[in-house]
PyMOL CGO cylinders between C-alpha atoms (Angstrom):
from pymol import cmd
from pymol.cgo import CYLINDER

trace = [
    CYLINDER, -24.67, -89.46, -80.06, -27.62, -90.61, -77.98, 0.3, 1, 1, 1, 1, 1, 1,
    CYLINDER, -27.62, -90.61, -77.98, -25.83, -90.63, -74.63, 0.3, 1, 1, 1, 1, 1, 1,
    CYLINDER, -25.83, -90.63, -74.63, -24.75, -86.92, -74.62, 0.3, 1, 1, 1, 1, 1, 1,
    CYLINDER, -24.75, -86.92, -74.62, -28.24, -85.79, -75.66, 0.3, 1, 1, 1, 1, 1, 1,
    CYLINDER, -28.24, -85.79, -75.66, -29.77, -87.90, -72.85, 0.3, 1, 1, 1, 1, 1, 1,
    CYLINDER, -29.77, -87.90, -72.85, -27.49, -86.25, -70.30, 0.3, 1, 1, 1, 1, 1, 1,
    CYLINDER, -27.49, -86.25, -70.30, -28.33, -82.74, -71.59, 0.3, 1, 1, 1, 1, 1, 1,
    CYLINDER, -28.33, -82.74, -71.59, -31.97, -83.42, -71.40, 0.3, 1, 1, 1, 1, 1, 1,
    CYLINDER, -31.97, -83.42, -71.40, -31.66, -84.93, -67.92, 0.3, 1, 1, 1, 1, 1, 1,
    CYLINDER, -31.66, -84.93, -67.92, -29.70, -81.92, -66.71, 0.3, 1, 1, 1, 1, 1, 1,
    CYLINDER, -29.70, -81.92, -66.71, -32.35, -79.47, -68.03, 0.3, 1, 1, 1, 1, 1, 1,
    CYLINDER, -32.35, -79.47, -68.03, -35.30, -81.32, -66.42, 0.3, 1, 1, 1, 1, 1, 1,
    CYLINDER, -35.30, -81.32, -66.42, -33.42, -81.86, -63.13, 0.3, 1, 1, 1, 1, 1, 1,
    CYLINDER, -33.42, -81.86, -63.13, -32.30, -78.20, -62.75, 0.3, 1, 1, 1, 1, 1, 1,
    CYLINDER, -32.30, -78.20, -62.75, -34.02, -76.10, -60.11, 0.3, 1, 1, 1, 1, 1, 1,
    CYLINDER, -34.02, -76.10, -60.11, -34.44, -72.37, -59.53, 0.3, 1, 1, 1, 1, 1, 1,
    CYLINDER, -34.44, -72.37, -59.53, -31.68, -72.57, -56.74, 0.3, 1, 1, 1, 1, 1, 1,
    CYLINDER, -31.68, -72.57, -56.74, -29.34, -70.28, -58.72, 0.3, 1, 1, 1, 1, 1, 1,
    CYLINDER, -29.34, -70.28, -58.72, -32.06, -67.96, -60.25, 0.3, 1, 1, 1, 1, 1, 1,
    CYLINDER, -32.06, -67.96, -60.25, -32.95, -66.07, -57.11, 0.3, 1, 1, 1, 1, 1, 1,
    CYLINDER, -32.95, -66.07, -57.11, -32.87, -66.12, -53.31, 0.3, 1, 1, 1, 1, 1, 1,
    CYLINDER, -32.87, -66.12, -53.31, -36.08, -64.73, -51.75, 0.3, 1, 1, 1, 1, 1, 1,
    CYLINDER, -36.08, -64.73, -51.75, -35.12, -63.48, -48.30, 0.3, 1, 1, 1, 1, 1, 1,
    CYLINDER, -35.12, -63.48, -48.30, -36.23, -65.54, -45.26, 0.3, 1, 1, 1, 1, 1, 1,
    CYLINDER, -36.23, -65.54, -45.26, -37.00, -62.61, -42.87, 0.3, 1, 1, 1, 1, 1, 1,
    CYLINDER, -37.00, -62.61, -42.87, -37.06, -65.01, -40.02, 0.3, 1, 1, 1, 1, 1, 1,
    CYLINDER, -37.06, -65.01, -40.02, -33.71, -66.47, -40.75, 0.3, 1, 1, 1, 1, 1, 1,
    CYLINDER, -33.71, -66.47, -40.75, -30.12, -65.21, -40.28, 0.3, 1, 1, 1, 1, 1, 1,
    CYLINDER, -30.12, -65.21, -40.28, -28.94, -62.15, -42.19, 0.3, 1, 1, 1, 1, 1, 1,
    CYLINDER, -28.94, -62.15, -42.19, -25.31, -61.40, -43.09, 0.3, 1, 1, 1, 1, 1, 1,
    CYLINDER, -25.31, -61.40, -43.09, -23.32, -59.13, -45.31, 0.3, 1, 1, 1, 1, 1, 1,
    CYLINDER, -23.32, -59.13, -45.31, -24.62, -60.90, -48.35, 0.3, 1, 1, 1, 1, 1, 1,
    CYLINDER, -24.62, -60.90, -48.35, -28.17, -60.51, -47.14, 0.3, 1, 1, 1, 1, 1, 1,
    CYLINDER, -28.17, -60.51, -47.14, -30.86, -62.87, -45.87, 0.3, 1, 1, 1, 1, 1, 1,
    CYLINDER, -30.86, -62.87, -45.87, -30.72, -66.57, -46.08, 0.3, 1, 1, 1, 1, 1, 1,
    CYLINDER, -30.72, -66.57, -46.08, -33.01, -68.06, -48.78, 0.3, 1, 1, 1, 1, 1, 1,
    CYLINDER, -33.01, -68.06, -48.78, -36.67, -68.87, -48.30, 0.3, 1, 1, 1, 1, 1, 1,
    CYLINDER, -36.67, -68.87, -48.30, -37.32, -72.54, -48.87, 0.3, 1, 1, 1, 1, 1, 1,
    CYLINDER, -37.32, -72.54, -48.87, -40.46, -72.05, -51.04, 0.3, 1, 1, 1, 1, 1, 1,
    CYLINDER, -40.46, -72.05, -51.04, -41.08, -68.94, -53.13, 0.3, 1, 1, 1, 1, 1, 1,
    CYLINDER, -41.08, -68.94, -53.13, -44.39, -67.74, -54.52, 0.3, 1, 1, 1, 1, 1, 1,
    CYLINDER, -44.39, -67.74, -54.52, -45.45, -65.18, -57.05, 0.3, 1, 1, 1, 1, 1, 1,
    CYLINDER, -45.45, -65.18, -57.05, -46.39, -62.82, -54.09, 0.3, 1, 1, 1, 1, 1, 1,
    CYLINDER, -46.39, -62.82, -54.09, -42.57, -62.73, -53.15, 0.3, 1, 1, 1, 1, 1, 1,
    CYLINDER, -42.57, -62.73, -53.15, -41.76, -60.92, -56.33, 0.3, 1, 1, 1, 1, 1, 1,
    CYLINDER, -41.76, -60.92, -56.33, -44.25, -58.10, -56.14, 0.3, 1, 1, 1, 1, 1, 1,
    CYLINDER, -44.25, -58.10, -56.14, -44.61, -55.24, -53.68, 0.3, 1, 1, 1, 1, 1, 1,
    CYLINDER, -44.61, -55.24, -53.68, -47.49, -52.71, -53.30, 0.3, 1, 1, 1, 1, 1, 1,
    CYLINDER, -47.49, -52.71, -53.30, -46.01, -50.58, -50.53, 0.3, 1, 1, 1, 1, 1, 1,
    CYLINDER, -46.01, -50.58, -50.53, -45.04, -47.71, -52.88, 0.3, 1, 1, 1, 1, 1, 1,
    CYLINDER, -45.04, -47.71, -52.88, -48.53, -46.92, -53.94, 0.3, 1, 1, 1, 1, 1, 1,
    CYLINDER, -48.53, -46.92, -53.94, -49.38, -45.09, -50.77, 0.3, 1, 1, 1, 1, 1, 1,
    CYLINDER, -49.38, -45.09, -50.77, -47.93, -41.64, -49.82, 0.3, 1, 1, 1, 1, 1, 1,
    CYLINDER, -47.93, -41.64, -49.82, -45.88, -41.56, -46.68, 0.3, 1, 1, 1, 1, 1, 1,
    CYLINDER, -45.88, -41.56, -46.68, -46.70, -39.54, -43.58, 0.3, 1, 1, 1, 1, 1, 1,
    CYLINDER, -46.70, -39.54, -43.58, -45.11, -36.12, -43.97, 0.3, 1, 1, 1, 1, 1, 1,
    CYLINDER, -45.11, -36.12, -43.97, -46.42, -34.68, -40.70, 0.3, 1, 1, 1, 1, 1, 1,
    CYLINDER, -46.42, -34.68, -40.70, -42.92, -34.53, -39.07, 0.3, 1, 1, 1, 1, 1, 1,
    CYLINDER, -42.92, -34.53, -39.07, -39.98, -32.23, -38.54, 0.3, 1, 1, 1, 1, 1, 1,
    CYLINDER, -39.98, -32.23, -38.54, -38.68, -32.53, -42.05, 0.3, 1, 1, 1, 1, 1, 1,
    CYLINDER, -38.68, -32.53, -42.05, -42.07, -32.55, -43.83, 0.3, 1, 1, 1, 1, 1, 1,
    CYLINDER, -42.07, -32.55, -43.83, -40.98, -35.55, -45.69, 0.3, 1, 1, 1, 1, 1, 1,
    CYLINDER, -40.98, -35.55, -45.69, -41.32, -39.30, -45.87, 0.3, 1, 1, 1, 1, 1, 1,
    CYLINDER, -41.32, -39.30, -45.87, -39.21, -42.18, -47.15, 0.3, 1, 1, 1, 1, 1, 1,
    CYLINDER, -39.21, -42.18, -47.15, -40.99, -45.45, -47.97, 0.3, 1, 1, 1, 1, 1, 1,
    CYLINDER, -40.99, -45.45, -47.97, -38.44, -48.16, -48.66, 0.3, 1, 1, 1, 1, 1, 1,
    CYLINDER, -38.44, -48.16, -48.66, -38.71, -51.30, -50.80, 0.3, 1, 1, 1, 1, 1, 1,
    CYLINDER, -38.71, -51.30, -50.80, -35.47, -52.91, -49.58, 0.3, 1, 1, 1, 1, 1, 1,
    CYLINDER, -35.47, -52.91, -49.58, -34.94, -56.52, -49.01, 0.3, 1, 1, 1, 1, 1, 1,
    CYLINDER, -34.94, -56.52, -49.01, -36.42, -56.25, -45.46, 0.3, 1, 1, 1, 1, 1, 1,
    CYLINDER, -36.42, -56.25, -45.46, -39.68, -54.92, -46.87, 0.3, 1, 1, 1, 1, 1, 1,
    CYLINDER, -39.68, -54.92, -46.87, -39.51, -56.61, -50.29, 0.3, 1, 1, 1, 1, 1, 1,
    CYLINDER, -39.51, -56.61, -50.29, -37.81, -59.97, -49.77, 0.3, 1, 1, 1, 1, 1, 1,
    CYLINDER, -37.81, -59.97, -49.77, -37.88, -60.71, -53.52, 0.3, 1, 1, 1, 1, 1, 1,
    CYLINDER, -37.88, -60.71, -53.52, -34.97, -58.32, -54.23, 0.3, 1, 1, 1, 1, 1, 1,
    CYLINDER, -34.97, -58.32, -54.23, -32.75, -60.16, -51.75, 0.3, 1, 1, 1, 1, 1, 1,
    CYLINDER, -32.75, -60.16, -51.75, -29.42, -60.91, -53.43, 0.3, 1, 1, 1, 1, 1, 1,
    CYLINDER, -29.42, -60.91, -53.43, -30.40, -59.24, -56.71, 0.3, 1, 1, 1, 1, 1, 1,
    CYLINDER, -30.40, -59.24, -56.71, -28.46, -55.99, -56.16, 0.3, 1, 1, 1, 1, 1, 1,
    CYLINDER, -28.46, -55.99, -56.16, -31.27, -53.57, -56.63, 0.3, 1, 1, 1, 1, 1, 1,
    CYLINDER, -31.27, -53.57, -56.63, -34.12, -51.86, -54.68, 0.3, 1, 1, 1, 1, 1, 1,
    CYLINDER, -34.12, -51.86, -54.68, -36.35, -48.86, -54.64, 0.3, 1, 1, 1, 1, 1, 1,
    CYLINDER, -36.35, -48.86, -54.64, -37.92, -46.26, -52.37, 0.3, 1, 1, 1, 1, 1, 1,
    CYLINDER, -37.92, -46.26, -52.37, -40.61, -43.55, -52.54, 0.3, 1, 1, 1, 1, 1, 1,
    CYLINDER, -40.61, -43.55, -52.54, -39.94, -40.04, -51.53, 0.3, 1, 1, 1, 1, 1, 1,
    CYLINDER, -39.94, -40.04, -51.53, -43.04, -37.73, -50.47, 0.3, 1, 1, 1, 1, 1, 1,
    CYLINDER, -43.04, -37.73, -50.47, -42.25, -34.09, -49.61, 0.3, 1, 1, 1, 1, 1, 1,
    CYLINDER, -42.25, -34.09, -49.61, -44.60, -31.32, -48.58, 0.3, 1, 1, 1, 1, 1, 1,
    CYLINDER, -44.60, -31.32, -48.58, -43.89, -27.72, -49.59, 0.3, 1, 1, 1, 1, 1, 1,
    CYLINDER, -43.89, -27.72, -49.59, -40.40, -26.91, -47.88, 0.3, 1, 1, 1, 1, 1, 1,
    CYLINDER, -40.40, -26.91, -47.88, -39.93, -30.50, -47.08, 0.3, 1, 1, 1, 1, 1, 1,
    CYLINDER, -39.93, -30.50, -47.08, -36.42, -32.00, -47.08, 0.3, 1, 1, 1, 1, 1, 1,
    CYLINDER, -36.42, -32.00, -47.08, -34.67, -35.29, -47.20, 0.3, 1, 1, 1, 1, 1, 1,
    CYLINDER, -34.67, -35.29, -47.20, -31.79, -34.38, -44.96, 0.3, 1, 1, 1, 1, 1, 1,
    CYLINDER, -31.79, -34.38, -44.96, -28.15, -34.79, -45.66, 0.3, 1, 1, 1, 1, 1, 1,
    CYLINDER, -28.15, -34.79, -45.66, -27.50, -38.52, -45.74, 0.3, 1, 1, 1, 1, 1, 1,
    CYLINDER, -27.50, -38.52, -45.74, -25.39, -41.30, -47.27, 0.3, 1, 1, 1, 1, 1, 1,
    CYLINDER, -25.39, -41.30, -47.27, -25.97, -44.80, -48.54, 0.3, 1, 1, 1, 1, 1, 1,
    CYLINDER, -25.97, -44.80, -48.54, -22.85, -46.70, -47.67, 0.3, 1, 1, 1, 1, 1, 1,
    CYLINDER, -22.85, -46.70, -47.67, -23.64, -49.68, -49.87, 0.3, 1, 1, 1, 1, 1, 1,
    CYLINDER, -23.64, -49.68, -49.87, -25.32, -48.18, -52.95, 0.3, 1, 1, 1, 1, 1, 1,
    CYLINDER, -25.32, -48.18, -52.95, -25.46, -45.46, -55.51, 0.3, 1, 1, 1, 1, 1, 1,
    CYLINDER, -25.46, -45.46, -55.51, -28.82, -43.81, -56.06, 0.3, 1, 1, 1, 1, 1, 1,
    CYLINDER, -28.82, -43.81, -56.06, -30.88, -42.70, -58.99, 0.3, 1, 1, 1, 1, 1, 1,
    CYLINDER, -30.88, -42.70, -58.99, -33.88, -40.35, -58.45, 0.3, 1, 1, 1, 1, 1, 1,
    CYLINDER, -33.88, -40.35, -58.45, -36.83, -39.82, -60.87, 0.3, 1, 1, 1, 1, 1, 1,
    CYLINDER, -36.83, -39.82, -60.87, -39.14, -36.96, -60.01, 0.3, 1, 1, 1, 1, 1, 1,
    CYLINDER, -39.14, -36.96, -60.01, -42.78, -37.77, -60.71, 0.3, 1, 1, 1, 1, 1, 1,
    CYLINDER, -42.78, -37.77, -60.71, -44.36, -34.57, -59.48, 0.3, 1, 1, 1, 1, 1, 1,
    CYLINDER, -44.36, -34.57, -59.48, -43.27, -31.14, -58.30, 0.3, 1, 1, 1, 1, 1, 1,
    CYLINDER, -43.27, -31.14, -58.30, -39.83, -29.54, -58.08, 0.3, 1, 1, 1, 1, 1, 1,
    CYLINDER, -39.83, -29.54, -58.08, -36.89, -30.68, -56.11, 0.3, 1, 1, 1, 1, 1, 1,
    CYLINDER, -36.89, -30.68, -56.11, -33.45, -29.14, -55.47, 0.3, 1, 1, 1, 1, 1, 1,
    CYLINDER, -33.45, -29.14, -55.47, -31.20, -32.12, -55.25, 0.3, 1, 1, 1, 1, 1, 1,
    CYLINDER, -31.20, -32.12, -55.25, -27.40, -32.35, -54.82, 0.3, 1, 1, 1, 1, 1, 1,
    CYLINDER, -27.40, -32.35, -54.82, -24.39, -34.10, -53.38, 0.3, 1, 1, 1, 1, 1, 1,
    CYLINDER, -24.39, -34.10, -53.38, -20.79, -33.31, -52.15, 0.3, 1, 1, 1, 1, 1, 1,
    CYLINDER, -20.79, -33.31, -52.15, -17.87, -35.12, -53.67, 0.3, 1, 1, 1, 1, 1, 1,
    CYLINDER, -17.87, -35.12, -53.67, -14.96, -36.23, -51.33, 0.3, 1, 1, 1, 1, 1, 1,
    CYLINDER, -14.96, -36.23, -51.33, -13.14, -32.97, -52.25, 0.3, 1, 1, 1, 1, 1, 1,
    CYLINDER, -13.14, -32.97, -52.25, -16.10, -31.04, -50.96, 0.3, 1, 1, 1, 1, 1, 1,
    CYLINDER, -16.10, -31.04, -50.96, -17.30, -29.87, -54.33, 0.3, 1, 1, 1, 1, 1, 1,
    CYLINDER, -17.30, -29.87, -54.33, -21.05, -29.39, -54.61, 0.3, 1, 1, 1, 1, 1, 1,
    CYLINDER, -21.05, -29.39, -54.61, -23.13, -30.82, -57.48, 0.3, 1, 1, 1, 1, 1, 1,
    CYLINDER, -23.13, -30.82, -57.48, -26.73, -29.61, -57.39, 0.3, 1, 1, 1, 1, 1, 1,
    CYLINDER, -26.73, -29.61, -57.39, -29.64, -29.27, -59.77, 0.3, 1, 1, 1, 1, 1, 1,
    CYLINDER, -29.64, -29.27, -59.77, -33.22, -28.18, -59.80, 0.3, 1, 1, 1, 1, 1, 1,
    CYLINDER, -33.22, -28.18, -59.80, -35.25, -31.19, -60.93, 0.3, 1, 1, 1, 1, 1, 1,
    CYLINDER, -35.25, -31.19, -60.93, -38.76, -31.23, -62.42, 0.3, 1, 1, 1, 1, 1, 1,
    CYLINDER, -38.76, -31.23, -62.42, -41.23, -33.86, -63.45, 0.3, 1, 1, 1, 1, 1, 1,
    CYLINDER, -41.23, -33.86, -63.45, -39.48, -36.42, -65.52, 0.3, 1, 1, 1, 1, 1, 1,
    CYLINDER, -39.48, -36.42, -65.52, -35.88, -35.46, -64.54, 0.3, 1, 1, 1, 1, 1, 1,
    CYLINDER, -35.88, -35.46, -64.54, -33.44, -37.87, -63.09, 0.3, 1, 1, 1, 1, 1, 1,
    CYLINDER, -33.44, -37.87, -63.09, -30.21, -37.42, -61.14, 0.3, 1, 1, 1, 1, 1, 1,
    CYLINDER, -30.21, -37.42, -61.14, -27.67, -39.87, -59.84, 0.3, 1, 1, 1, 1, 1, 1,
    CYLINDER, -27.67, -39.87, -59.84, -25.91, -39.77, -56.37, 0.3, 1, 1, 1, 1, 1, 1,
    CYLINDER, -25.91, -39.77, -56.37, -22.63, -41.78, -56.26, 0.3, 1, 1, 1, 1, 1, 1,
    CYLINDER, -22.63, -41.78, -56.26, -22.28, -44.44, -53.53, 0.3, 1, 1, 1, 1, 1, 1,
    CYLINDER, -22.28, -44.44, -53.53, -21.40, -43.15, -50.05, 0.3, 1, 1, 1, 1, 1, 1,
    CYLINDER, -21.40, -43.15, -50.05, -21.45, -39.51, -50.81, 0.3, 1, 1, 1, 1, 1, 1,
    CYLINDER, -21.45, -39.51, -50.81, -23.55, -36.97, -48.75, 0.3, 1, 1, 1, 1, 1, 1,
    CYLINDER, -23.55, -36.97, -48.75, -26.59, -35.88, -50.70, 0.3, 1, 1, 1, 1, 1, 1,
    CYLINDER, -26.59, -35.88, -50.70, -30.09, -34.22, -50.03, 0.3, 1, 1, 1, 1, 1, 1,
    CYLINDER, -30.09, -34.22, -50.03, -33.34, -33.45, -51.64, 0.3, 1, 1, 1, 1, 1, 1,
    CYLINDER, -33.34, -33.45, -51.64, -35.50, -30.23, -50.90, 0.3, 1, 1, 1, 1, 1, 1,
    CYLINDER, -35.50, -30.23, -50.90, -38.99, -29.41, -52.20, 0.3, 1, 1, 1, 1, 1, 1,
    CYLINDER, -38.99, -29.41, -52.20, -38.60, -25.93, -53.61, 0.3, 1, 1, 1, 1, 1, 1,
    CYLINDER, -38.60, -25.93, -53.61, -41.88, -25.84, -55.44, 0.3, 1, 1, 1, 1, 1, 1,
    CYLINDER, -41.88, -25.84, -55.44, -45.30, -24.68, -54.35, 0.3, 1, 1, 1, 1, 1, 1,
    CYLINDER, -45.30, -24.68, -54.35, -46.96, -28.13, -54.38, 0.3, 1, 1, 1, 1, 1, 1,
    CYLINDER, -46.96, -28.13, -54.38, -46.22, -31.52, -52.93, 0.3, 1, 1, 1, 1, 1, 1,
    CYLINDER, -46.22, -31.52, -52.93, -43.40, -33.47, -54.56, 0.3, 1, 1, 1, 1, 1, 1,
    CYLINDER, -43.40, -33.47, -54.56, -43.21, -37.09, -55.38, 0.3, 1, 1, 1, 1, 1, 1,
    CYLINDER, -43.21, -37.09, -55.38, -40.10, -39.00, -56.55, 0.3, 1, 1, 1, 1, 1, 1,
    CYLINDER, -40.10, -39.00, -56.55, -38.98, -42.64, -56.82, 0.3, 1, 1, 1, 1, 1, 1,
    CYLINDER, -38.98, -42.64, -56.82, -35.41, -43.60, -56.25, 0.3, 1, 1, 1, 1, 1, 1,
    CYLINDER, -35.41, -43.60, -56.25, -33.62, -46.72, -57.22, 0.3, 1, 1, 1, 1, 1, 1,
    CYLINDER, -33.62, -46.72, -57.22, -30.49, -48.32, -55.76, 0.3, 1, 1, 1, 1, 1, 1,
    CYLINDER, -30.49, -48.32, -55.76, -27.90, -50.81, -57.02, 0.3, 1, 1, 1, 1, 1, 1,
    CYLINDER, -27.90, -50.81, -57.02, -28.15, -52.83, -53.80, 0.3, 1, 1, 1, 1, 1, 1,
    CYLINDER, -28.15, -52.83, -53.80, -31.03, -54.78, -52.13, 0.3, 1, 1, 1, 1, 1, 1,
    CYLINDER, -31.03, -54.78, -52.13, -29.96, -53.24, -48.84, 0.3, 1, 1, 1, 1, 1, 1,
    CYLINDER, -29.96, -53.24, -48.84, -28.31, -49.87, -49.56, 0.3, 1, 1, 1, 1, 1, 1,
    CYLINDER, -28.31, -49.87, -49.56, -28.23, -48.72, -45.89, 0.3, 1, 1, 1, 1, 1, 1,
    CYLINDER, -28.23, -48.72, -45.89, -28.71, -45.12, -44.80, 0.3, 1, 1, 1, 1, 1, 1,
    CYLINDER, -28.71, -45.12, -44.80, -26.92, -42.79, -42.34, 0.3, 1, 1, 1, 1, 1, 1,
    CYLINDER, -26.92, -42.79, -42.34, -28.63, -39.45, -41.77, 0.3, 1, 1, 1, 1, 1, 1,
    CYLINDER, -28.63, -39.45, -41.77, -25.95, -36.93, -40.81, 0.3, 1, 1, 1, 1, 1, 1,
    CYLINDER, -25.95, -36.93, -40.81, -27.95, -34.90, -38.19, 0.3, 1, 1, 1, 1, 1, 1,
    CYLINDER, -27.95, -34.90, -38.19, -29.17, -38.13, -36.50, 0.3, 1, 1, 1, 1, 1, 1,
    CYLINDER, -29.17, -38.13, -36.50, -25.65, -39.57, -36.48, 0.3, 1, 1, 1, 1, 1, 1,
    CYLINDER, -25.65, -39.57, -36.48, -24.39, -36.34, -34.82, 0.3, 1, 1, 1, 1, 1, 1,
    CYLINDER, -24.39, -36.34, -34.82, -27.18, -35.42, -32.44, 0.3, 1, 1, 1, 1, 1, 1,
    CYLINDER, -27.18, -35.42, -32.44, -29.56, -38.34, -31.85, 0.3, 1, 1, 1, 1, 1, 1,
    CYLINDER, -29.56, -38.34, -31.85, -26.91, -40.22, -29.75, 0.3, 1, 1, 1, 1, 1, 1,
    CYLINDER, -26.91, -40.22, -29.75, -25.33, -40.28, -26.31, 0.3, 1, 1, 1, 1, 1, 1,
    CYLINDER, -25.33, -40.28, -26.31, -22.00, -38.81, -27.20, 0.3, 1, 1, 1, 1, 1, 1,
    CYLINDER, -22.00, -38.81, -27.20, -21.03, -36.14, -24.57, 0.3, 1, 1, 1, 1, 1, 1,
    CYLINDER, -21.03, -36.14, -24.57, -21.84, -32.69, -25.69, 0.3, 1, 1, 1, 1, 1, 1,
    CYLINDER, -21.84, -32.69, -25.69, -18.31, -31.44, -25.07, 0.3, 1, 1, 1, 1, 1, 1,
    CYLINDER, -18.31, -31.44, -25.07, -16.92, -34.20, -27.41, 0.3, 1, 1, 1, 1, 1, 1,
    CYLINDER, -16.92, -34.20, -27.41, -19.23, -33.19, -30.18, 0.3, 1, 1, 1, 1, 1, 1,
    CYLINDER, -19.23, -33.19, -30.18, -18.35, -29.53, -29.58, 0.3, 1, 1, 1, 1, 1, 1,
    CYLINDER, -18.35, -29.53, -29.58, -14.69, -30.29, -30.14, 0.3, 1, 1, 1, 1, 1, 1,
    CYLINDER, -14.69, -30.29, -30.14, -15.34, -32.47, -33.11, 0.3, 1, 1, 1, 1, 1, 1,
    CYLINDER, -15.34, -32.47, -33.11, -17.62, -30.03, -34.86, 0.3, 1, 1, 1, 1, 1, 1,
    CYLINDER, -17.62, -30.03, -34.86, -16.66, -26.65, -33.61, 0.3, 1, 1, 1, 1, 1, 1,
    CYLINDER, -16.66, -26.65, -33.61, -20.22, -25.90, -32.52, 0.3, 1, 1, 1, 1, 1, 1,
    CYLINDER, -20.22, -25.90, -32.52, -21.02, -24.33, -29.09, 0.3, 1, 1, 1, 1, 1, 1,
    CYLINDER, -21.02, -24.33, -29.09, -22.58, -26.46, -26.39, 0.3, 1, 1, 1, 1, 1, 1,
    CYLINDER, -22.58, -26.46, -26.39, -25.82, -24.58, -26.35, 0.3, 1, 1, 1, 1, 1, 1,
    CYLINDER, -25.82, -24.58, -26.35, -26.48, -25.23, -30.00, 0.3, 1, 1, 1, 1, 1, 1,
    CYLINDER, -26.48, -25.23, -30.00, -25.55, -28.94, -29.55, 0.3, 1, 1, 1, 1, 1, 1,
    CYLINDER, -25.55, -28.94, -29.55, -27.85, -29.32, -26.58, 0.3, 1, 1, 1, 1, 1, 1,
    CYLINDER, -27.85, -29.32, -26.58, -30.66, -27.70, -28.66, 0.3, 1, 1, 1, 1, 1, 1,
    CYLINDER, -30.66, -27.70, -28.66, -30.13, -30.10, -31.41, 0.3, 1, 1, 1, 1, 1, 1,
    CYLINDER, -30.13, -30.10, -31.41, -29.85, -33.08, -29.13, 0.3, 1, 1, 1, 1, 1, 1,
    CYLINDER, -29.85, -33.08, -29.13, -33.18, -32.05, -27.54, 0.3, 1, 1, 1, 1, 1, 1,
    CYLINDER, -33.18, -32.05, -27.54, -34.87, -31.80, -30.92, 0.3, 1, 1, 1, 1, 1, 1,
    CYLINDER, -34.87, -31.80, -30.92, -33.52, -35.11, -32.27, 0.3, 1, 1, 1, 1, 1, 1,
    CYLINDER, -33.52, -35.11, -32.27, -33.56, -37.11, -29.04, 0.3, 1, 1, 1, 1, 1, 1,
    CYLINDER, -33.56, -37.11, -29.04, -29.97, -37.31, -28.14, 0.3, 1, 1, 1, 1, 1, 1,
    CYLINDER, -29.97, -37.31, -28.14, -28.55, -37.44, -24.60, 0.3, 1, 1, 1, 1, 1, 1,
    CYLINDER, -28.55, -37.44, -24.60, -25.38, -36.50, -23.00, 0.3, 1, 1, 1, 1, 1, 1,
]
cmd.load_cgo(trace, "trace")
């Protein structure tokens, strides 16, 4: 009876935190599963203050996204979750985009947002959201948020991935070096409109 108890106690005291978490080593290699693990973790690795401050909304879309993904917050590395802050001025918009590796849940803290997504059969699901409202956007689907109120809006979003990824539709289409005539054939837009959008978004070709 004594021997099994001895082994159990020895196991408990010899166990480490190796399987509890994997704080990302931002200087190490990164792969599909995330960053490699930092050798020594501290309490600071598990907290993040970057979402306290409003983002800079003096830009084309009058909005800002402040991420707390594994790159900014290494403590979430490997845990399958992360967050971000959305700040939108009046008429601000988070443009049509997707997160290829995560679903998203939004919580409106202040203001009014029109939010929505498109399913793979092109059906639109949209809703006007006010303070305290939440909405979910399924993984990989195009979605957006627009400030339709008369004051600034603030929302926090959570993801079921430490690195959800983001692909903004307009940037993917017009902030690249794909030739204008190729984009015209692929989108049915005229060359003049495409060149205008490339000029605004920094594309070439």
